[in-house]
C-alpha positions in Angstrom: -0.1 0.0 0.1 1.3 3.5 -1.1 1.9 6.0 1.7 0.4 8.8 -0.6 -2.0 11.0 1.4 -5.2 10.6 -0.4 -7.0 13.6 1.3 -4.7 16.0 -0.5 -5.3 14.7 -4.2 -6.4 17.4 -6.3 -6.6 18.6 -10.0 -6.3 22.0 -11.6 -8.7 23.1 -14.2 -7.5 25.5 -17.0 -9.6 27.0 -19.6 -8.9 28.1 -23.4 -7.3 31.1 -22.2 -4.9 29.5 -19.8 -6.6 30.6 -16.8 -7.8 28.4 -13.7 -11.5 28.3 -14.1 -14.2 25.8 -13.5 -16.5 26.9 -16.6 -16.3 27.1 -20.4 -18.5 27.2 -23.6 -19.7 24.0 -25.5 -17.4 24.5 -28.4 -14.6 22.3 -29.4 -12.3 25.6 -29.8 -12.9 26.2 -25.9 -11.7 22.9 -24.1 -10.8 22.6 -20.4 -7.5 21.1 -19.3 -7.4 18.9 -16.2 -4.1 18.4 -14.5 -3.7 16.0 -11.7 -1.4 16.7 -8.6 -0.7 15.3 -5.1 0.6 18.1 -2.8 3.2 17.2 0.2 3.2 19.0 3.5 6.2 21.0 2.6 4.6 22.2 -0.6 6.3 19.9 -3.1 4.1 18.0 -5.2 4.5 14.2 -5.2 5.6 12.9 -8.8 2.8 11.0 -10.6 4.8 9.5 -13.4 4.4 6.1 -11.8 0.8 6.4 -11.0 -2.4 5.9 -13.2 -4.7 8.8 -13.5 -8.4 8.5 -14.7 -10.6 11.5 -15.4 -14.4 10.8 -15.5 -15.7 14.0 -17.3 -19.2 13.3 -16.4 -20.7 13.4 -19.8 -19.8 9.7 -20.4 -16.2 10.2 -21.8 -12.9 9.6 -19.9 -9.3 10.8 -19.9 -6.3 8.6 -18.8 -3.6 11.3 -18.9 -2.2 13.1 -16.1 -3.1 16.3 -18.1 -6.2 15.5 -20.1 -8.0 17.8 -22.4 -11.8 17.8 -22.9 -14.4 19.9 -24.9 -17.9 19.5 -23.9 -20.6 19.4 -26.5 -23.6 20.4 -24.5 -24.2 22.8 -22.0 -24.9 21.9 -18.2 -23.5 21.2 -15.0 -21.0 18.2 -15.0 -19.3 16.6 -12.1 -15.7 15.7 -12.9 -14.1 12.9 -10.8 -10.4 12.1 -10.8 -9.2 8.6 -9.5 -5.5 7.8 -8.9 -4.2 4.2 -8.6 -0.9 2.7 -8.1 1.2 1.1 -10.7 -0.2 -2.3 -10.1 -3.9 -1.1 -10.2 -4.7 -2.9 -7.2 -5.9 -0.2 -4.8 -7.5 3.2 -4.8 -4.8 5.8 -3.8 -6.6 8.9 -4.1 -9.9 10.4 -5.5 -11.2 14.0 -6.1 -14.3 15.6 -7.8 -15.8 19.1 -8.6 -18.6 20.5 -10.5 -17.9 22.2 -14.0 -20.3 24.6 -15.7 -20.5 24.5 -19.4 -22.4 27.3 -21.2 -23.9 27.9 -24.7 -21.9 30.3 -26.8 -25.1 31.0 -28.6 -28.1 31.5 -26.1 -31.4 29.9 -27.0 -33.7 32.9 -26.9 -36.1 35.1 -28.8 -37.5 38.6 -28.6 -40.4 40.5 -30.0 -39.9 44.3 -30.7 -43.1 46.2 -31.0 -43.5 49.8 -32.4 -42.3 52.3 -30.0 -41.2 49.4 -27.9 -44.3 49.5 -25.9 -46.1 46.7 -24.3 -49.5 48.1 -25.3 -50.6 48.6 -28.9 -53.6 50.8 -30.0 -54.6 49.7 -33.5 -57.2 51.1 -35.9 -59.8 48.2 -36.5 -59.4 46.5 -39.7 -56.0 48.0 -40.7 -52.5 46.4 -40.6 -50.3 47.5 -37.7 -46.7 46.9 -37.4 -44.1 45.8 -38.3 -43.4 43.7 -35.1 -39.8 42.2 -35.4 -39.3 38.8 -34.0 -35.7 37.7 -33.7 -34.3 34.4 -32.3 -31.1 32.5 -31.8 -30.5 28.9 -31.4 -27.3 27.0 -30.4 -25.8 24.5 -33.0 -27.3 21.4 -31.6 -31.0 22.5 -32.0 -33.1 23.5 -35.0 -34.1 27.2 -35.1 -37.7 26.8 -33.6 -40.7 28.5 -35.1 -42.5 30.9 -33.1 -46.2 30.4 -32.0 -48.8 32.8 -30.7 -52.1 32.6 -29.0 -54.6 35.3 -27.7 -56.5 35.7 -24.5 -59.5 37.9 -23.6 -61.3 37.7 -26.9 -62.8 35.2 -29.3 -61.4 35.1 -32.8 -61.8 32.7 -36.0 -59.2 32.1 -38.5 -59.9 34.3 -41.4 -60.0 31.4 -44.1 -61.2 28.7 -41.7 -64.0 28.1 -44.3 -64.6 24.4 -43.2 -66.7 25.4 -40.3 -68.6 28.1 -42.2 -68.0 29.2 -45.9 -68.9 32.9 -44.6 -66.3 32.8 -41.8 -64.7 35.8 -43.5 -67.6 37.9 -42.4 -66.9 37.5 -38.7 -64.6 39.7 -36.9 -61.1 38.3 -36.4 -57.5 38.7 -35.3 -54.5 37.5 -37.0 -50.8 38.0 -37.7 -49.4 38.5 -41.3 -46.4 38.5 -43.3 -45.9 41.1 -46.1 -44.7 39.6 -49.4 -43.5 41.7 -52.3 -45.0 40.8 -55.6 -42.7 42.0 -58.4 -45.1 41.6 -61.2 -47.7 43.8 -59.6 -45.1 46.1 -58.1 -47.1 45.8 -54.7 -47.3 44.1 -51.5 -49.5 41.1 -50.3 -50.3 40.4 -46.6 -50.5 36.6 -46.1 -52.0 35.2 -42.8 -49.6 32.9 -40.8 -50.5 30.3 -38.2 -46.7 30.1 -36.9 -43.7 32.4 -37.4 -41.0 30.8 -39.4 -37.8 32.8 -39.3 -35.1 33.4 -41.6 -31.9 31.4 -40.8 -28.3 32.8 -40.6 -25.4 30.7 -39.4 -23.6 32.1 -36.5 -19.8 31.2 -36.3 -17.1 31.6 -33.3 -13.5 32.0 -33.2 -10.6 32.7 -30.8 -8.7 35.9 -31.3 -6.1 37.1 -28.8 -7.2 34.5 -26.2 -10.7 35.7 -26.4 -13.7 34.0 -28.0 -15.9 35.9 -30.2 -18.1 35.9 -33.5 -16.3 34.7 -36.6 -16.8 34.6 -40.3 -17.7 31.3 -42.1 -14.8 31.9 -44.5 -12.2 31.9 -41.6 -10.4 28.6 -41.2 -10.3 29.2 -37.4 -14.1 29.6 -37.1 -16.5 26.9 -35.9 -20.2 26.6 -36.3 -22.0 27.8 -33.1 -25.7 28.2 -33.9 -28.1 30.1 -36.1 -30.2 33.3 -35.9 -33.2 34.5 -37.5 -35.7 37.4 -37.8 -39.1 38.2 -39.3 -41.2 41.3 -39.7 -44.9 40.8 -38.7 -48.0 42.7 -39.0 -51.1 42.6 -36.8 -54.8 43.1 -37.6 -57.8 43.1 -35.6 -61.4 43.8 -36.6 -62.8 43.7 -33.2 -63.7 46.8 -31.4 -63.7 45.4 -27.9 -61.9 45.4 -24.6 -58.2 45.0 -24.3 -56.9 41.5 -25.2 -53.3 39.9 -25.0 -51.3 38.1 -27.6 -48.7 35.7 -26.3 -45.8 34.8 -28.2 -43.8 31.5 -27.4 -41.1 29.0 -28.8 -41.8 25.5 -29.9 -41.1 24.2 -26.4 -41.7 20.5 -27.4 -38.9 20.8 -30.2 -36.5 22.4 -27.5 -37.2 19.4 -25.1 -36.8 16.8 -28.0 -33.3 18.3 -28.6 -32.2 18.6 -24.9 -29.6 15.9 -25.1 -27.0 14.3 -22.6 -26.0 16.9 -19.9 -28.1 19.7 -21.1 -29.9 20.9 -18.0 -31.0 24.5 -18.8 -33.5 25.4 -21.6 -32.2 28.8 -21.6 -34.8 30.6 -23.6 -37.3 33.4 -23.0 -40.9 32.3 -23.2 -44.4 34.0 -23.1 -44.0 37.4 -24.3 -47.3 39.3 -23.9 -48.5 42.3 -25.7 -51.8 44.0 -24.8 -53.9 45.3 -27.8 -56.9 47.6 -28.0 -58.7 48.4 -31.2 -61.0 51.3 -32.2 -62.9 52.5 -35.2 -64.2 55.8 -36.4 -63.1 59.3 -36.8 -60.8 59.4 -33.9 -58.5 57.0 -35.7 -58.4 58.9 -38.8 -60.6 56.5 -40.6 -63.6 57.8 -42.7 -66.3 55.5 -44.0 -65.8 55.8 -47.7 -68.0 53.5 -50.1 -69.7 50.1 -50.4 -67.9 47.4 -52.1 -69.4 44.3 -54.1 -67.8 40.9 -53.8 -69.0 37.3 -54.5 -68.2 36.1 -50.8 -67.2 39.0 -48.6 -63.4 38.5 -48.9 -62.1 41.7 -50.1 -58.5 42.8 -51.1 -57.7 44.8 -48.1 -55.3 47.7 -48.8 -55.6 47.2 -52.5 -58.0 48.1 -55.2 -58.2 44.7 -56.7 -60.5 42.3 -54.8 -59.6 38.6 -54.8 -63.1 37.5 -55.2 -65.1 40.0 -57.1 -68.4 39.5 -58.9 -67.5 38.2 -62.3 -68.1 40.8 -64.9 -69.3 38.2 -67.2 -72.9 37.0 -66.1 -75.7 35.2 -67.7 -79.5 35.7 -68.0 -81.7 33.4 -66.0 -79.0 32.5 -63.4 -78.7 33.7 -60.0 -75.7 36.0 -59.2 -75.0 36.0 -55.4 -73.2 39.1 -54.0 -72.4 40.5 -50.7 -72.0 44.2 -49.8 -69.7 45.6 -47.2 -68.5 49.0 -46.2 -64.8 50.1 -46.5 -63.0 53.1 -45.3 -60.8 55.5 -47.0 -57.9 53.2 -46.9 -59.9 50.5 -48.6 -60.2 48.4 -45.5 -63.3 46.6 -44.4 -65.2 48.2 -41.5 -66.7 45.5 -39.4 -67.4 47.3 -36.2 -70.5 49.0 -37.8 -74.3 48.6 -37.5 -75.9 48.5 -41.0 -79.4 49.7 -42.1 -81.3 48.2 -44.9 -79.7 48.9 -48.1 -81.3 50.4 -51.4 -80.6 48.9 -54.7 -81.0 50.5 -58.3 -80.0 48.8 -61.6 -78.8 51.3 -64.4 -78.2 50.6 -68.1 -74.8 50.9 -69.3 -71.6 51.5 -67.2 -71.2 55.4 -67.1 -73.1 56.3 -64.1 -74.1 55.1 -60.7 -76.2 58.1 -59.6 -79.3 57.0 -58.1 -81.6 59.8 -59.5 -81.0 58.8 -63.1 -82.9 58.7 -66.4 -81.3 55.3 -67.3 -82.9 53.3 -64.6 -83.7 49.6 -65.8 -87.3 48.7 -64.7 -87.4 46.1 -62.0 -89.3 43.9 -64.3 -86.1 43.0 -66.0 -84.5 41.6 -62.9 -85.1 40.5 -59.2 -82.9 41.1 -56.1 -83.5 38.7 -53.3 -82.5 39.2 -49.7 -80.5 36.3 -48.4 -79.4 37.8 -45.0 -81.3 35.5 -42.9 -79.4 32.4 -44.2 -76.3 33.7 -42.4 -77.9 34.0 -39.0 -75.0 32.0 -37.7 -72.5 34.8 -38.6 -72.6 37.3 -35.6 -72.2 40.5 -37.5 -74.6 43.0 -39.1 -72.3 45.3 -41.2 -72.7 43.2 -44.5 -75.7 42.4 -46.8 -76.1 39.1 -48.9 -78.3 39.1 -51.9 -79.0 37.4 -55.1 -79.3 39.2 -58.5 -81.1 37.6 -61.4 -81.6 38.9 -64.9 -84.4 37.4 -66.9 -84.8 37.2 -70.7 -86.7 40.5 -71.0 -83.5 42.4 -70.4 -82.2 42.0 -73.9 -81.6 39.4 -76.6 -77.9 40.5 -76.7 -75.1 41.3 -74.4 -76.2 44.0 -72.1 -74.1 46.3 -69.8 -75.8 47.3 -66.6 -74.7 48.8 -63.4 -75.9 47.5 -59.9 -75.8 50.4 -57.4 -76.3 50.2 -53.5 -76.8 52.7 -50.8 -76.8 52.2 -47.1 -76.6 54.1 -43.8 -74.0 52.8 -41.0 -73.5 53.6 -37.4 -70.2 53.4 -35.6 -70.6 51.1 -32.6 -68.7 53.4 -30.4 -71.0 56.3 -31.1 -74.5 55.8 -32.2 -74.7 59.5 -33.3 -72.1 59.1 -36.0 -74.1 58.0 -39.1 -72.6 57.8 -42.7 -74.5 57.2 -45.9 -72.3 55.7 -48.7 -72.7 54.3 -52.2 -71.1 51.7 -54.1 -71.7 50.0 -57.4 -70.5 47.3 -59.7 -70.8 47.0 -63.7 -71.8 43.7 -65.3 -72.3 42.4 -68.6 -75.3 40.0 -69.1 -75.1 37.5 -71.9 -77.7 35.0 -73.3 -76.3 31.4 -72.3 -75.0 30.7 -75.7 -74.1 34.1 -77.0 -70.5 33.0 -77.8 -70.1 29.5 -78.9 -68.1 27.4 -81.4 -68.6 24.1 -83.0 -65.9 21.6 -84.3 -66.2 20.2 -87.8 -68.7 17.3 -88.0 -70.7 18.6 -85.0 -73.5 19.8 -87.2 -75.0 16.4 -88.0 -78.7 16.1 -88.2 -79.4 12.7 -86.8 -83.1 13.2 -86.8 -83.2 14.2 -90.5 -81.0 11.2 -91.3 -83.3 8.7 -89.5 -86.3 10.2 -91.3 -84.8 9.8 -94.6 -84.6 6.0 -93.9 -88.3 5.8 -93.4 -89.0 3.6 -96.4 -92.2 2.1 -95.0 -95.4 4.2 -95.5 -96.6 3.2 -92.0 -93.8 5.3 -90.6 -94.1 8.4 -92.8 -96.6 10.1 -90.6 -95.1 9.0 -87.2 -93.7 12.4 -86.6 -94.0 12.3 -82.9 -92.0 9.3 -82.7 -89.2 10.9 -84.9 -89.5 14.4 -83.6 -90.4 14.0 -79.8 -88.6 10.9 -79.2 -85.7 10.2 -81.7 -85.1 13.9 -82.1 -85.0 14.7 -78.3 -82.5 11.7 -77.7 -80.2 12.1 -80.8 -80.8 15.7 -81.7 -81.2 17.6 -85.0 -78.9 20.3 -86.6 -79.9 23.0 -84.1 -79.0 20.8 -81.1 -76.1 21.3 -78.7 -72.8 19.7 -79.5 -73.2 17.2 -76.5 -76.4 15.7 -77.7 -76.1 12.0 -78.2 -76.1 11.9 -82.1 -73.7 14.8 -82.6 -71.3 13.3 -80.2 -71.3 9.9 -81.9 -70.8 11.4 -85.4 -68.1 13.6 -84.4 -66.2 10.9 -82.6 -66.3 8.8 -85.8 -65.5 11.4 -88.4 -62.8 13.1 -86.2 -61.3 10.0 -84.9 -57.8 10.6 -86.5 -57.4 14.2 -85.3 -58.9 13.4 -81.9 -56.6 10.4 -81.2 -53.4 11.0 -83.1 -52.9 14.6 -83.9 -50.7 16.0 -80.9 -51.9 19.6 -81.4 -55.6 18.8 -81.6 -56.3 15.4 -79.8 -58.3 15.5 -76.5 -57.0 15.1 -72.9 -57.7 11.4 -72.8 -55.7 10.7 -75.9 -52.7 12.8 -74.5 -53.1 10.5 -71.3 -53.1 7.3 -73.5 -50.1 8.6 -75.5 -48.1 9.6 -72.2 -48.8 6.3 -70.6 -47.1 4.4 -73.4 -43.8 6.0 -72.2 -44.7 5.9 -68.4 -44.2 9.7 -68.2 -47.8 10.9 -68.1 -47.1 12.6 -64.8 -44.4 14.6 -66.1 -46.4 15.8 -69.4 -49.4 17.3 -67.6 -51.5 17.0 -64.5 -53.4 13.6 -64.9 -56.3 15.1 -62.8 -57.5 17.0 -65.9 -58.9 13.8 -67.2 -61.2 13.9 -64.3 -62.8 17.0 -65.3 -66.5 17.2 -66.1 -67.2 16.5 -69.6 -68.3 19.8 -70.6 -65.4 21.5 -68.8 -63.0 19.0 -70.4 -64.3 19.7 -74.0 -63.4 23.3 -73.7 -60.0 22.5 -72.4 -59.5 20.3 -75.5 -60.7 23.1 -77.8 -58.8 26.1 -76.1 -55.6 24.3 -75.8 -55.2 24.0 -79.6 -52.8 26.9 -81.1 -54.5 29.8 -82.4 -53.7 29.1 -86.1 -55.0 25.5 -85.9 -58.1 26.8 -83.9 -59.0 29.4 -86.4 -57.7 27.8 -89.6 -57.0 30.2 -92.8 -58.8 31.4 -95.9 -58.3 30.1 -99.2 -56.1 32.8 -101.1 -55.4 30.6 -104.3 -55.7 33.0 -107.3 -54.4 30.7 -110.1 -57.6 28.8 -110.9 -57.2 29.1 -114.7 -58.6 25.8 -116.2 -62.5 26.1 -117.0 -62.6 22.3 -117.6 -65.2 22.5 -120.4 -67.8 24.4 -118.3 -69.8 27.3 -119.6 -69.5 29.6 -116.6 -66.7 30.2 -114.2 -68.4 29.9 -110.9 -66.2 27.1 -109.8 -63.6 26.4 -112.5 -61.4 29.1 -114.2 -62.4 31.9 -111.7 -59.0 33.6 -112.3 -59.0 33.4 -116.1 -60.1 36.7 -117.5 -61.1 37.7 -121.0 -59.1 36.9 -124.1 -57.1 39.8 -125.2 -55.8 40.7 -128.8 -52.1 40.3 -128.5 -51.4 42.7 -131.5 -53.1 45.7 -130.0 -53.1 45.1 -126.2 -51.2 47.4 -124.2 -49.6 46.0 -121.0 -49.6 47.9 -117.7 -46.8 46.9 -115.6 -48.0 44.9 -112.4 -51.2 43.7 -114.1 -50.4 40.1 -114.6 -51.5 38.1 -117.7 -52.3 34.5 -118.3 -50.8 32.6 -121.2 -52.7 29.3 -122.5 -50.1 26.9 -124.0 -52.2 25.3 -126.8 -50.0 22.1 -127.5 -49.9 21.3 -123.6 -53.3 22.5 -122.6 -51.6 24.3 -119.6 -51.7 27.8 -118.2 -48.9 30.1 -117.2 -49.1 33.3 -115.2 -47.0 36.0 -116.7 -45.3 38.6 -114.4 -45.5 41.8 -116.1 -44.3 44.1 -113.2 -40.7 44.6 -114.5 -40.0 44.1 -118.1 -36.3 43.4 -119.0 -36.9 45.8 -122.1 -39.5 47.4 -124.0 -39.3 48.5 -127.6 -42.5 50.6 -127.2 -42.6 53.7 -125.4 -39.1 55.1 -126.4 -39.1 58.9 -126.0 -37.6 61.1 -128.7 -36.4 63.7 -126.3 -33.3 63.6 -123.8 -31.9 61.6 -122.6 -31.7 59.6 -125.8 -33.1 56.0 -125.6 -35.0 56.6 -122.4 -38.0 54.1 -122.1 -41.2 54.1 -120.4 -41.6 50.8 -118.4 -44.9 51.5 -116.9 -46.9 50.4 -120.2 -45.7 48.7 -123.4 -47.2 46.7 -126.2 -47.7 43.1 -125.9 -46.9 42.7 -129.6 -43.4 43.8 -128.8 -42.7 40.3 -127.5 -40.0 39.2 -129.9 -36.4 37.9 -129.8 -35.1 40.7 -131.7 -34.5 44.3 -130.8 -35.5 47.2 -133.1 -32.9 49.3 -131.6 -29.2 48.4 -132.2 -28.2 50.3 -129.1 -30.3 48.1 -127.1 -29.5 44.4 -126.5 -31.5 41.8 -128.2 -32.8 38.6 -126.7 -35.9 37.8 -125.0 -37.5 41.0 -123.8 -39.4 40.0 -120.7 -38.0 36.6 -119.7 -41.2 34.8 -119.8 -40.8 31.0 -119.8 -42.7 30.2 -122.9 -41.7 27.6 -125.2 -40.9 29.2 -128.5 -38.7 28.7 -131.7 -35.2 30.3 -131.8 -36.5 33.2 -133.9 -40.0 34.4 -133.1 -42.3 37.5 -133.1 -45.7 38.1 -131.7 -47.3 36.3 -134.9 -45.2 33.2 -134.2 -46.2 33.4 -130.5 -49.9 33.5 -131.3 -49.4 30.2 -133.2 -48.6 28.5 -129.8 -50.3 30.7 -127.1 -53.4 32.6 -126.4 -53.4 35.3 -123.9 -56.0 36.2 -121.2 -56.3 38.9 -118.5 -55.9 37.8 -114.9 -59.0 37.9 -112.7 -57.5 38.3 -109.2 -60.2 36.9 -107.0 -60.0 34.5 -104.1 -62.2 31.8 -103.1 -61.9 32.9 -99.4 -63.3 29.7 -98.1 -61.9 28.7 -94.6 -59.3 25.8 -94.9 -58.6 23.4 -92.1 -58.8 24.7 -88.5 -60.6 23.2 -85.6 -63.8 25.5 -85.7 -66.6 24.9 -88.2 -67.5 28.5 -89.3 -70.1 27.2 -91.7 -72.0 25.9 -88.7 -74.9 28.3 -87.9 -74.4 27.6 -84.3 -71.0 28.9 -84.1 -71.2 32.4 -82.9 -67.4 33.2 -82.8 -66.3 35.4 -85.9 -63.4 34.2 -87.9 -61.9 37.6 -88.1 -61.7 37.6 -84.2 -58.2 38.8 -83.3 -56.5 36.6 -80.6 -56.6 39.7 -78.3 -60.3 39.4 -78.2 -60.4 35.7 -77.5 -57.8 35.4 -74.7 -57.9 37.2 -71.4 -60.3 38.1 -68.6 -63.8 38.8 -69.7 -62.9 38.1 -73.4 -64.6 35.5 -75.5 -62.8 32.2 -74.2 -63.4 33.4 -70.7 -67.0 34.0 -71.3 -67.6 30.6 -73.0 -65.8 28.9 -70.2 -68.1 30.7 -67.7 -71.2 29.8 -69.7 -70.1 26.2 -69.3 -69.6 26.4 -65.6 -72.6 28.4 -64.9 -75.2 26.6 -67.0 -73.8 23.0 -67.0 -72.2 22.8 -63.5 -74.6 25.2 -61.8 -71.7 27.2 -60.4 -71.7 30.8 -59.4 
């Protein structure tokens, strides 16, 4: 047994600065050095070179050197124990222990900075307030946690929680928003959030002049120490009530889940509370300005363009639901109001929305139904819901009208503050099929075809059977494209284009083609095939390129051969009258037609720029000047009458002639005719059949009138949605 005095076994702890200290940071650049020693009474330490020393660092790791270095990964309090044994390892000579404090270099915390650094906010009801700035930082062994919030002292619903009630947006609510810049619109959009996800920036640490501080990622001596984040937020409340509180807190569960090993201190700030009070009225600088129309009560706050407006395209005979809401001078919804009963007036055109107007549409052309009672579950009274319906008495054509509303509102804080405001919306009411187009082979008259097969006399007078039964099921020439007979006929005769032409084929054929390569999910959204038949038809048609959708007109102007007919109604349209080659004066640019007798073929002759002309030579200066605007056809010769002018073919026409010829020789082989420059102008190819009387889209319609909001394609699609799917 050794005579070492175990009561005096010690070890010294030295930090990264070389100072004796029992604390450090949880980074590999800030280790602690543990040095074992056994002092004697006279102050001289006993040598330990023949002893075994073991350090238990308290985090599951050990050191076996008299001077052991260790860096802790996680913060907390650790008890370090030293054990000394003799060289035979058969008895304990000495032991010693001491607590060590390990700290986070990056503290897990967050703060919320409010405007004016106040704990109490006074907001204008319905308007965005802020920004509030949320900042947080997190050590390297934890994720940057999201920030959550809750309210107390009030009852609010989520703005878009429409699963409970599709009119939830009409309730007063409180929420927190992010503001996102939209470069295409050069404006900002406020997006409601349920949690606050912060930006993430890495934090690095480094040792400089024996001191630890923040470093750069580019520095070789820097180590990753954690992350930080920030976010600007905006508050909005529509409730004019007593003061309520908003509490912010970190994701505690995430913090606990990442509290590993010796980590004993969460080390973060929780439950930051901000008291909020909202008010409305003149005292807040708000002024009730106007009434807005929307389809569901959801308005574009702080912007002029509403996300759910009433469609400018409407249809006669179909219900048009609408909601009117008051807005202030900054275009925010005013919900802390009490509303009266609105007055409605419908005006013709779109130029005026004045109630006392001479262009008021009689009420016999429309109806407005009050549906407010159907929303009794929504505890507010600032809105009004109604349904507008135009009947067929309005007009047989597209008609622009203006729906105007007027109402009186009272501020809830002061019943004496009354405001009467107006609002209007302009609509265009169309007959259901005002714009429509039919494909080729969608004009089949199934009823007529069946009647033509009635060979038995007993069937000739059975018109009820053929008209009311067969005609109703299979349709006639005036029936819609989706009637059974037309659909079958079109599918048969357009089979090739519907199934193999990549530009024209329908969605189901595209799916079939794509599935052959197992890549249908890459080509397009397969869910398109599940659309209702009426919608899918328009997707098929409107996906075709404009040129193939419209087609082109026949501009062929070389129809010369009359083919033995006595009239030129069909054949020989472009062959004019025969001309006398000896006396005919050619006007440059007015082409001629040469009939080649021996081959029975026709040649178009370009007269615009003759190579030379022997007629039209001026006698005055300059000598030899020629008039090339007109010349005699009889000048056609291979010889020049002027020695100063080169001979040869005068005009370069590709007529087959002997080596030597004049106009009389030419007449032996050719007859000459004037050109009748007319076009057939029939529409060639194209998807749309413009000869179908049910097609109401004009061939000359430019692409700009077809595509875009409230243009023809949009109107056609809406017609399909409104009439076939009963949507509004």
